[in-house]
ZAMARGU-4260 file (C-alpha; in steps of 0.2 Angstrom, whole numbers, plus 5000, padded with zeros to 4 digits):
<rodrens>
0) 5621/5531/5233 | 5615/5547/5241 | 5622/5564/5236 | 5631/5566/5253 | 5641/5550/5248
5) 5649/5558/5233 | 5666/5559/5242 | 5667/5540/5243 | 5670/5538/5224 | 5688/5535/5220
10) 5695/5536/5202 | 5712/5530/5196 | 5724/5536/5184 | 5733/5526/5170 | 5745/5514/5178
15) 5764/5514/5176 | 5776/5499/5177 | 5794/5495/5181 | 5804/5489/5166 | 5802/5471/5172
20) 5783/5473/5175 | 5786/5468/5194 | 5779/5484/5202 | 5765/5496/5198 | 5762/5514/5202
25) 5745/5522/5200 | 5737/5538/5206 | 5720/5539/5214 | 5708/5554/5216 | 5691/5557/5226
30) 5680/5572/5230 | 5684/5580/5247 | 5670/5590/5255 | 5682/5597/5269 | 5693/5606/5256
35) 5679/5607/5242 | 5692/5600/5230 | 5699/5583/5224 | 5713/5574/5234 | 5723/5558/5231
40) 5740/5551/5231 | 5751/5538/5222 | 5750/5520/5227 | 5764/5506/5223 | 5761/5487/5223
45) 5769/5471/5217 | 5760/5465/5201 | 5760/5447/5208 | 5749/5452/5222 | 5762/5446/5235
50) 5759/5462/5246 | 5745/5474/5248 | 5746/5491/5239 | 5756/5504/5249 | 5753/5523/5248
55) 5769/5530/5240 | 5766/5549/5242 | 5757/5560/5255 | 5753/5576/5244 | 5736/5584/5243
60) 5733/5579/5225 | 5747/5568/5216 | 5743/5561/5199 | 5749/5556/5182 | 5763/5545/5188
65) 5777/5540/5176 | 5791/5528/5181 | 5808/5532/5174 | 5814/5520/5160 | 5828/5513/5173
70) 5814/5510/5185 | 5821/5520/5200 | 5811/5536/5200 | 5793/5541/5199 | 5789/5558/5191
75) 5771/5565/5194 | 5761/5580/5195 | 5758/5588/5212 | 5744/5601/5216 | 5745/5609/5233
80) 5730/5610/5245 | 5718/5625/5242 | 5725/5640/5251 | 5740/5631/5258 | 5753/5644/5252
85) 5746/5660/5245 | 5763/5665/5238 | 5766/5649/5228 | 5758/5643/5211 | 5742/5633/5214
90) 5743/5623/5198 | 5751/5606/5196 | 5770/5605/5197 | 5782/5591/5191 | 5788/5581/5206
95) 5800/5567/5208 | 5801/5553/5221 | 5812/5537/5222 | 5801/5522/5219 | 5808/5514/5235
100) 5802/5529/5245 | 5808/5545/5252 | 5802/5564/5250 | 5795/5570/5235 | 5805/5584/5227
105) 5796/5597/5216 | 5807/5602/5201 | 5796/5616/5193 | 5787/5632/5199 | 5777/5636/5183
110) 5765/5650/5186 | 5751/5641/5176 | 5757/5623/5180 | 5763/5608/5170 | 5751/5599/5159
115) 5761/5584/5153 | 5778/5577/5153 | 5789/5563/5147 | 5806/5554/5152 | 5820/5552/5140
120) 5825/5534/5137 | 5841/5536/5146 | 5832/5543/5162 | 5843/5559/5162 | 5830/5571/5155
125) 5812/5576/5156 | 5803/5587/5144 | 5787/5595/5150 | 5773/5606/5142 | 5767/5621/5152
130) 5756/5636/5147 | 5767/5652/5146 | 5758/5667/5151 | 5759/5682/5140 | 5768/5696/5149
135) 5756/5707/5159 | 5743/5693/5161 | 5739/5680/5174 | 5748/5689/5188 | 5765/5691/5179
140) 5764/5710/5185 | 5762/5713/5203 | 5746/5723/5206 | 5739/5720/5189 | 5723/5709/5191
145) 5712/5702/5177 | 5702/5718/5177 | 5717/5729/5174 | 5725/5719/5160 | 5728/5726/5143
150) 5714/5723/5130 | 5715/5707/5120 | 5715/5709/5101 | 5706/5694/5093 | 5710/5690/5074
155) 5702/5673/5072 | 5688/5663/5079 | 5697/5651/5090 | 5702/5661/5105 | 5693/5653/5120
160) 5691/5636/5128 | 5679/5630/5141 | 5688/5627/5158 | 5703/5637/5152 | 5697/5654/5146
165) 5707/5664/5134 | 5720/5653/5125 | 5731/5663/5114 | 5739/5672/5128 | 5744/5656/5138
170) 5749/5644/5124 | 5758/5628/5131 | 5776/5627/5126 | 5789/5613/5129 | 5803/5614/5141
175) 5817/5602/5147 | 5826/5599/5163 | 5840/5588/5168 | 5835/5576/5181 | 5844/5580/5197
180) 5854/5567/5206 | 5843/5560/5220 | 5858/5557/5231 | 5865/5575/5229 | 5863/5588/5243
185) 5849/5600/5239 | 5854/5618/5236 | 5845/5632/5245 | 5844/5650/5241 | 5858/5660/5249
190) 5854/5673/5263 | 5864/5687/5272 | 5881/5690/5266 | 5881/5677/5253 | 5865/5682/5245
195) 5865/5689/5227 | 5851/5702/5224 | 5849/5696/5207 | 5847/5678/5212 | 5831/5672/5204
200) 5830/5656/5214 | 5819/5662/5228 | 5814/5647/5238 | 5822/5631/5245 | 5828/5621/5237
205) 5834/5628/5221 | 5825/5621/5205 | 5834/5614/5190 | 5835/5626/5176 | 5821/5623/5163
210) 5826/5626/5145 | 5813/5632/5133 | 5812/5620/5117 | 5798/5629/5108 | 5792/5646/5105
215) 5775/5654/5108 | 5767/5655/5091 | 5760/5637/5091 | 5754/5626/5105 | 5766/5612/5110
220) 5759/5596/5120 | 5761/5577/5122 | 5780/5577/5121 | 5789/5560/5118 | 5808/5557/5116
225) 5815/5548/5101 | 5827/5534/5105 | 5842/5545/5105 | 5836/5554/5121 | 5839/5570/5111
230) 5825/5573/5099 | 5807/5576/5105 | 5792/5573/5095 | 5776/5583/5100 | 5759/5588/5095
235) 5756/5606/5089 | 5745/5617/5078 | 5751/5620/5061 | 5742/5637/5060 | 5749/5651/5070
240) 5739/5664/5079 | 5721/5660/5084 | 5718/5647/5070 | 5704/5645/5058 | 5703/5626/5057
245) 5704/5611/5068 | 5720/5604/5060 | 5734/5597/5072 | 5751/5591/5067 | 5766/5582/5074
250) 5783/5590/5074 | 5800/5587/5081 | 5814/5597/5089 | 5832/5594/5094 | 5833/5597/5112
255) 5851/5597/5114 | 5865/5597/5101 | 5879/5584/5101 | 5891/5597/5109 | 5878/5601/5123
260) 5874/5585/5131 | 5877/5592/5148 | 5866/5605/5156 | 5871/5623/5154 | 5873/5635/5168
265) 5857/5643/5174 | 5857/5662/5171 | 5848/5674/5182 | 5829/5676/5178 | 5818/5665/5168
270) 5824/5660/5151 | 5811/5663/5138 | 5819/5660/5121 | 5820/5642/5114 | 5837/5635/5118
275) 5835/5621/5105 | 5836/5617/5086 | 5822/5622/5074 | 5805/5614/5075 | 5802/5603/5060
280) 5786/5596/5053 | 5783/5577/5053 | 5765/5574/5050 | 5750/5585/5046 | 5750/5603/5040
285) 5740/5617/5034 | 5737/5609/5017 | 5734/5591/5024 | 5717/5583/5027 | 5722/5572/5041
290) 5727/5580/5058 | 5739/5571/5069 | 5743/5570/5087 | 5747/5558/5102 | 5765/5553/5096
295) 5772/5537/5103 | 5789/5530/5100 | 5791/5511/5100 | 5803/5504/5113 | 5816/5499/5100
300) 5815/5516/5093 | 5811/5511/5076 | 5793/5516/5074 | 5783/5532/5077 | 5764/5529/5081
305) 5752/5543/5079 | 5733/5546/5080 | 5726/5554/5065 | 5709/5561/5061 | 5703/5566/5043
310) 5696/5583/5044 | 5692/5586/5026 | 5698/5600/5014 | 5692/5613/5026 | 5700/5606/5041
315) 5683/5607/5050 | 5674/5591/5045 | 5675/5583/5062 | 5658/5575/5064 | 5660/5557/5067
320) 5677/5557/5060 | 5685/5544/5070 | 5703/5544/5076 | 5714/5530/5068 | 5731/5524/5072
325) 5745/5527/5060 | 5764/5523/5060 | 5780/5528/5051 | 5798/5524/5053 | 5805/5535/5067
330) 5822/5536/5058 | 5813/5543/5042 | 5804/5556/5053 | 5820/5562/5061 | 5830/5562/5044
335) 5816/5570/5033 | 5807/5582/5044 | 5807/5599/5037 | 5804/5617/5042 | 5788/5625/5036
340) 5770/5621/5040 | 5760/5617/5024 | 5764/5599/5022 | 5778/5586/5027 | 5792/5580/5015
345) 5785/5568/5001 | 5793/5553/5010 | 5784/5555/5026 | 5767/5547/5023 | 5760/5539/5039
350) 5753/5522/5036 | 5735/5519/5041 | 5734/5504/5053 | 5715/5504/5059 | 5699/5506/5050
355) 5691/5523/5055 | 5674/5519/5048 | 5672/5504/5061 | 5681/5510/5077 | 5687/5526/5084
360) 5703/5528/5094 | 5708/5541/5107 | 5724/5544/5115 | 5736/5543/5123 | 5745/5530/5113
365) 5757/5520/5123 | 5772/5508/5118 | 5770/5489/5120 | 5783/5476/5118 | 5797/5481/5107
370) 5788/5488/5092 | 5770/5489/5095 | 5758/5501/5103 | 5742/5502/5114 | 5727/5513/5110
375) 5709/5514/5117 | 5694/5512/5105 | 5675/5515/5108 | 5664/5501/5104 | 5645/5498/5109
380) 5645/5505/5126 | 5663/5499/5130 | 5681/5506/5128 | 5692/5492/5123 | 5711/5491/5123
385) 5719/5487/5106 | 5737/5482/5102 | 5742/5489/5085 | 5758/5483/5075 | 5766/5493/5062
390) 5761/5479/5050 | 5743/5484/5052 | 5737/5469/5063 | 5726/5476/5077 | 5722/5464/5091
395) 5709/5468/5105 | 5718/5464/5122 | 5704/5469/5134 | 5686/5470/5131 | 5675/5470/5146
400) 5658/5477/5152 | 5665/5494/5156 | 5679/5506/5149 | 5698/5504/5149 | 5704/5521/5155
405) 5723/5519/5154 | 5736/5505/5151 | 5754/5501/5152 | 5764/5486/5146 | 5782/5481/5152
410) 5791/5465/5155 | 5777/5455/5148 | 5764/5462/5161 | 5750/5472/5155 | 5742/5484/5168
415) 5725/5492/5165 | 5715/5505/5174 | 5696/5504/5170 | 5679/5508/5176 | 5665/5495/5176
420) 5647/5493/5182 | 5653/5488/5199 | 5667/5501/5202 | 5671/5519/5196 | 5689/5514/5196
425) 5701/5499/5198 | 5717/5492/5192 | 5720/5475/5185 | 5735/5465/5177 | 5736/5453/5163
430) 5750/5442/5158 | 5753/5433/5142 | 5740/5418/5140 | 5730/5424/5155 | 5715/5435/5158
435) 5713/5451/5167 | 5715/5450/5186 | 5710/5464/5198 | 5724/5470/5208 | 5718/5486/5216
440) 5701/5493/5219 | 5701/5508/5231 | 5682/5507/5230 | 5680/5490/5237 | 5677/5495/5255
445) 5661/5505/5252 | 5654/5494/5239 | 5652/5480/5252 | 5639/5492/5260 | 5632/5501/5245
450) 5631/5488/5231 | 5629/5497/5214 | 5613/5495/5204 | 5615/5484/5189 | 5608/5489/5172
455) 5599/5478/5160 | 5606/5479/5143 | 5593/5480/5129 | 5592/5483/5111 | 5575/5488/5104
460) 5571/5489/5085 | 5580/5479/5072 | 5579/5461/5068 | 5584/5456/5085 | 5569/5465/5094
465) 5559/5452/5104 | 5544/5461/5100 | 5546/5458/5082 | 5556/5467/5068 | 5551/5484/5063
470) 5559/5489/5046 | 5557/5508/5050 | 5566/5507/5066 | 5585/5501/5067 | 5591/5493/5083
475) 5594/5505/5097 | 5606/5499/5111 | 5605/5505/5129 | 5601/5500/5147 | 5587/5500/5159
480) 5590/5502/5178 | 5576/5496/5190 | 5575/5501/5208 | 5572/5488/5222 | 5554/5483/5225
485) 5540/5478/5213 | 5535/5495/5207 | 5527/5502/5197 | 5542/5515/5198 | 5543/5532/5190
490) 5554/5533/5175 | 5568/5545/5170 | 5574/5545/5153 | 5592/5552/5152 | 5601/5558/5136
495) 5619/5559/5134 | 5630/5574/5128 | 5641/5575/5113 | 5632/5570/5102 | 5646/5560/5097
500) 5648/5551/5114 | 5641/5535/5121 | 5633/5529/5137 | 5643/5514/5143 | 5642/5500/5155
505) 5653/5510/5167 | 5647/5515/5185 | 5638/5532/5183 | 5635/5542/5198 | 5620/5551/5191
510) 5611/5534/5188 | 5616/5527/5205 | 5609/5542/5214 | 5592/5542/5204 | 5590/5523/5206
515) 5594/5524/5225 | 5580/5537/5226 | 5567/5525/5219 | 5568/5530/5200 | 5570/5519/5185
520) 5583/5525/5173 | 5582/5523/5154 | 5597/5527/5144 | 5602/5523/5126 | 5614/5527/5112
525) 5604/5534/5097 | 5610/5538/5080 | 5623/5551/5081 | 5632/5542/5096 | 5650/5536/5096
530) 5654/5517/5097 | 5644/5511/5082 | 5654/5516/5067 | 5656/5533/5058 | 5641/5531/5047
535) 5630/5529/5063 | 5638/5544/5071 | 5636/5555/5055 | 5618/5551/5052 | 5611/5566/5061
540) 5622/5578/5052 | 5611/5592/5045 | 5595/5585/5054 | 5597/5585/5073 | 5580/5581/5081
545) 5575/5569/5068 | 5582/5551/5068 | 5590/5554/5085 | 5573/5559/5092 | 5566/5544/5084
550) 5578/5532/5091 | 5577/5539/5109 | 5558/5538/5108 | 5559/5520/5101 | 5570/5514/5115
555) 5558/5522/5128 | 5543/5514/5120 | 5552/5497/5120 | 5556/5499/5138 | 5538/5503/5143
560) 5532/5489/5132 | 5543/5476/5141 | 5543/5484/5159 | 5527/5494/5159 | 5509/5490/5163
565) 5507/5479/5148 | 5523/5470/5152 | 5531/5466/5169 | 5522/5480/5178 | 5538/5487/5185
570) 5537/5504/5177 | 5524/5518/5178 | 5520/5524/5161 | 5511/5539/5168 | 5525/5546/5178
575) 5540/5549/5166 | 5553/5563/5167 | 5567/5567/5154 | 5584/5575/5157 | 5600/5578/5149
580) 5616/5589/5148 | 5624/5598/5134 | 5618/5589/5118 | 5607/5580/5130 | 5600/5596/5136
585) 5597/5601/5118 | 5587/5585/5115 | 5578/5586/5131 | 5572/5604/5126 | 5568/5597/5108
590) 5558/5582/5114 | 5547/5592/5126 | 5543/5604/5112 | 5537/5589/5101 | 5531/5576/5114
595) 5520/5581/5128 | 5519/5564/5137 | 5533/5569/5150 | 5528/5574/5168 | 5543/5585/5170
600) 5560/5589/5163 | 5578/5595/5167 | 5588/5604/5154 | 5606/5606/5159 | 5620/5616/5151
605) 5610/5615/5135 | 5616/5619/5118 | 5599/5628/5115 | 5602/5641/5101 | 5615/5635/5088
610) 5612/5652/5079 | 5619/5663/5094 | 5632/5649/5098 | 5641/5654/5081 | 5648/5669/5090
615) 5647/5665/5109 | 5652/5646/5111 | 5670/5641/5111 | 5666/5629/5098 | 5651/5638/5090
620) 5662/5644/5075 | 5663/5627/5068 | 5651/5615/5078 | 5634/5623/5073 | 5638/5623/5054
625) 5646/5606/5054 | 5632/5598/5063 | 5617/5609/5057 | 5622/5616/5040 | 5626/5634/5034
630) 5608/5639/5029 | 5603/5651/5043 | 5584/5647/5041 | 5588/5628/5042 | 5600/5631/5057
635) 5586/5641/5066 | 5573/5626/5062 | 5585/5615/5072 | 5585/5626/5087 | 5576/5622/5103
640) 5573/5640/5107 | 5564/5642/5090 | 5552/5629/5096 | 5551/5634/5114 | 5533/5641/5112
645) 5527/5623/5110 | 5534/5617/5127 | 5521/5613/5141 | 5532/5602/5152 | 5538/5609/5169
650) 5556/5612/5167 | 5571/5614/5178 | 5585/5623/5169 | 5603/5621/5176 | 5618/5630/5170
655) 5635/5636/5176 | 5640/5655/5175 | 5657/5651/5167 | 5651/5639/5154 | 5660/5644/5138
660) 5654/5628/5128 | 5636/5632/5130 | 5636/5650/5137 | 5623/5654/5151 | 5613/5666/5139
665) 5606/5650/5131 | 5599/5645/5148 | 5593/5662/5153 | 5584/5665/5136 | 5576/5648/5137
670) 5570/5650/5155 | 5563/5667/5151 | 5553/5660/5136 | 5546/5646/5147 | 5542/5659/5161
675) 5534/5671/5149 | 5522/5658/5142 | 5516/5652/5159 | 5526/5635/5159 | 5532/5630/5177
680) 5551/5633/5177 | 5565/5636/5188 | 5583/5642/5184 | 5597/5635/5194 | 5614/5644/5192
685) 5631/5638/5199 | 5644/5652/5201 | 5662/5648/5197 | 5658/5632/5187 | 5660/5628/5169
690) 5653/5615/5157 | 5660/5601/5167 | 5651/5604/5183 | 5643/5587/5184 | 5659/5578/5181
695) 5673/5588/5189 | 5665/5603/5198 | 5668/5607/5216 | 5662/5593/5227 | 5649/5604/5236
700) 5642/5610/5220 | 5640/5593/5213 | 5632/5587/5229 | 5620/5602/5229 | 5616/5599/5211
705) 5611/5581/5215 | 5600/5588/5230 | 5591/5600/5218 | 5588/5586/5205 | 5580/5575/5218
710) 5570/5589/5225 | 5563/5592/5207 | 5559/5574/5203 | 5552/5571/5220 | 5540/5586/5217
715) 5534/5580/5200 | 5536/5561/5200 | 5534/5554/5218 | 5517/5548/5223
</rodrens>
């Protein structure tokens, strides 16, 4: 693909099914150059393929669909088109639409939007999470902009997050609304003689009253109802304030008392105080090693599934600490949950169901059948779908060359959204005893004219190496992408971020752009990567730039032996570039300081100085020390900036102005050092973007980024 074809790429959300599994709803999204944003709607289709997919909504950006348990209504998040209504909130709002069609009805007007929600089992209520702005901030006072707000008093290290900014003054809280009757006449704000000057409902139609369920001391997210449709489990932070650890917990709140099953009359003005029972601790706590989140209640209401991560005694030991699936009886959780945040009641001990040393799981966890759950696990360049039972018998349901990105099971039908080597997003269904069958691929039309380049899976080193076993070099798994034609082609070695992440089989826009431009792409998962067990991921702790560097180099050497001048002759060993972002930017800068074979390099959003990151990065207060140790001299020796005087390779440095993960001063100081010592260098800065530029930045900036990459590589690698 070319950079100007970026707007062809469509991704899909996690699907949602009717209770009988007969119909499926899924959201799509694609970059839009016209509005410089992302647009997409919801689609509905029968799961037997008897009719084509039909567009259900017509919003600018509709996503995160969830069907009501009774199967009649779809709840989703709707974002307005950029600049469409300057007076209305621009963040996503909760919206409802009948499954059989009709107009969408927006039921929230949260200033900072809705981030997640859940239906009650009886379909009468929805609880949602939403950041609550501190009074005086984020436009809550007319005429007071960001530059006029009161100062922020910071009392702990955890106070900013890339892509969000300051966090303690906009913590997510839980709210609940009663689902309006879709058949009732909408109520509009009164005007003229009937108008009430104190009427807080200022726009048609009037919105359901949103009752706060939690306060503002702690974050509240990922809500899910218990079987009684009255209690809500959710993820939170056991420590109040800015936090000094990574611990998370699962708590429960009683949304409505027995005597208050009907909605209460709305009062003028927004309600700010919780109108619910006390928040009680279920799992995790300030004195517990394992942090818990992503609660999921089984359909029969008997089991509460959780994801847990062992963070050690300090609550900071996250390196290669895989998420695992746990379960405990839901009735016990409701009965024995207690107030206080140090540790749960003695009887609430979640049971470990999966092996965290072998496979790491991510959320969200979703119900399956009557008493089981679905979770996603990373494995050797794949993301597999696993069904877990409370009796600890995990079963892999979907394992394909790609990544499962979401799943839903109902009525014996399993619906799966995924990416693959052929498509950036598709939906398939699977029924008992059968395989996964593709149902909907919004990318099918352009794929016929732009067939994606396929990677060649390789493993160099280890006993299976066709070149012979090398005892000093363990196996390194990865892929080689070859352009069309005999070659020899210039080579670009790409390095993933993380480091606890993985390259996968999935369609990757960066690889496709480079291969279409005539470059061979080499990519691998060295030690430190996810998907190969926790020991593999933790092996670089305290020694970045050692075995990871060794593995990356070994995979490149293996590729050149097989496809270079001494092999098939398809690759040019004299024209090699190297590039990477985040940890990949770190490793690119590290490698060019220690290996001068590369013709040119691209260092993007690099974590280039772990010393300064201790105080400037949103994760620096724990990341640098956990990965590189606490000794300052040892920390400095693992810094690419400390070794920049060794670099001789022409380097393009790319960074975003609003990057809080790897602050822009990393790039500025690295570029300045290259320039001062006479190394050919350029610094490309993107305004208004953060650490996620290449993945979710504005479409025009993503396109321009690709154009600059190709410009740089054409200058240095093209014949």
